[in-house]
Phi, psi and omega in degrees: 000138180210142176268163169228103181252314179228150177293332181293345175277350183279313197061177190296317181301318175305315181295319180288329175295319175299324178294317181297317175299315176306311177305315178295320177303313184297333182274002181097004178276167181069018175297129176079015182305320182264017176305125175086358183255146185248136179239118183264124188248132173240108183227139175291160181293336188277352182286131179243291191294313186292320183288315178303318180291319178291314181294319177292322181300311175307306178304315181293335176271001173099008188265177181237123178261143177236119187253134171232151170296154181296329183282001166304327182274002178265357185285181193290330182309132181289142181296334175300326179281327178295316175294321179306324179277305184303327178303342178286332194236330182276151179251331172211149172237129180246123183240129170239111187207142184293333185264103181296335176293330179289317181297321179294320178297316183293322177295325179300322183269341186279140179264004179237157181305141174244130181245132180274114179262009173141138172225185180287349183236353176201174179202079188298315185291330178292315185286328173303309181298321179297315180304311184299315175297320179293322179296336178268352187232345183249151181305311181200093183298340178293322182268359171297151177261132186249138168233122177263119177259103178164183184274170176291103182202195189295321184285316178296318176294328177291321172299327177290317175307315181299315183293329176292319180291312187265345172084017176277159176284122184234135172224168181230144169247125185202168174287158177304132179094002186246016192289144168271130181290145175092354178227160181295139180237138171243156174238007171221127190296323184301323175282318193289329195277342183295128178086001181264152182249320178241121183257122185242143177227165173231151179288164184232151173284160185303319184281004177259346190297318179305325184289345189240024180296336181266014185238358182296135175270115175244177179294321179301320179293313180296338173296334178275350178284185174295152176307139177074010177296155178231153173257121178239084182279140175286128177284149354287127173258157187235109181300133179092358175245264179285344171226150176277159179298319181305317190287330178288335179267003180265176181283352175288325182302123181303334177095163183290333181290337176304326179274355179307327182289349179300329176296304191290330174294317176304311179300316180296327177295315183296316178300310182303314189288327182277344186247001175255000000 
């Protein structure tokens, strides 16, 4: 049994093992792997892609999902007692909650695998799926140079975790005051994008847009990146804000199909956590 809370707990071998499991699932293996098993999920109502892919993934592997809102875990009852009861019935617990310390405490008391489906500081399954998609479409995604355009938040910090594990080059373009510690930072997209292969973005709050005026990714900006560069915006993205409408309609956009692998990676993570 193994939890997945942070990418840094996987190390390179764990990432490639999950990719290998995903390949096997795509080849028809692991059918019925979750037969007779129940997966308890704590998700906010706003979750779309992560919830859909986990729920469908559970169903396709033969399992049963039981869904609660994430704020169920904020009630007065001690997490030790919540876990004490769920240990009787749950086979996996999947949590999407802003507080990673809550997720870590839950994992400490849980006798079954706990999977982090997003917190305020990271989003491991999302980035695993992106890397898996890149591994299928790039000559060597580890040797590509990555640029993250956005603030210090869960997506940027998750890409930093990934870079630490996999060893690829990562830098950031952001407004002043939004820097991620420990990576190279630019404050002007025209300078930042030169020599880059994979450009990733995250959405911004309304009060942050003015601070990122020099960081918007447009088609003109993508033309300045390396040949065959791609734009991989984290959904939900907002046309006219962190990305232009034109660039989303261009050949640079990785496309909606790029995220198709989120489904098989969610499945592979569950198999990995139950078999390690």
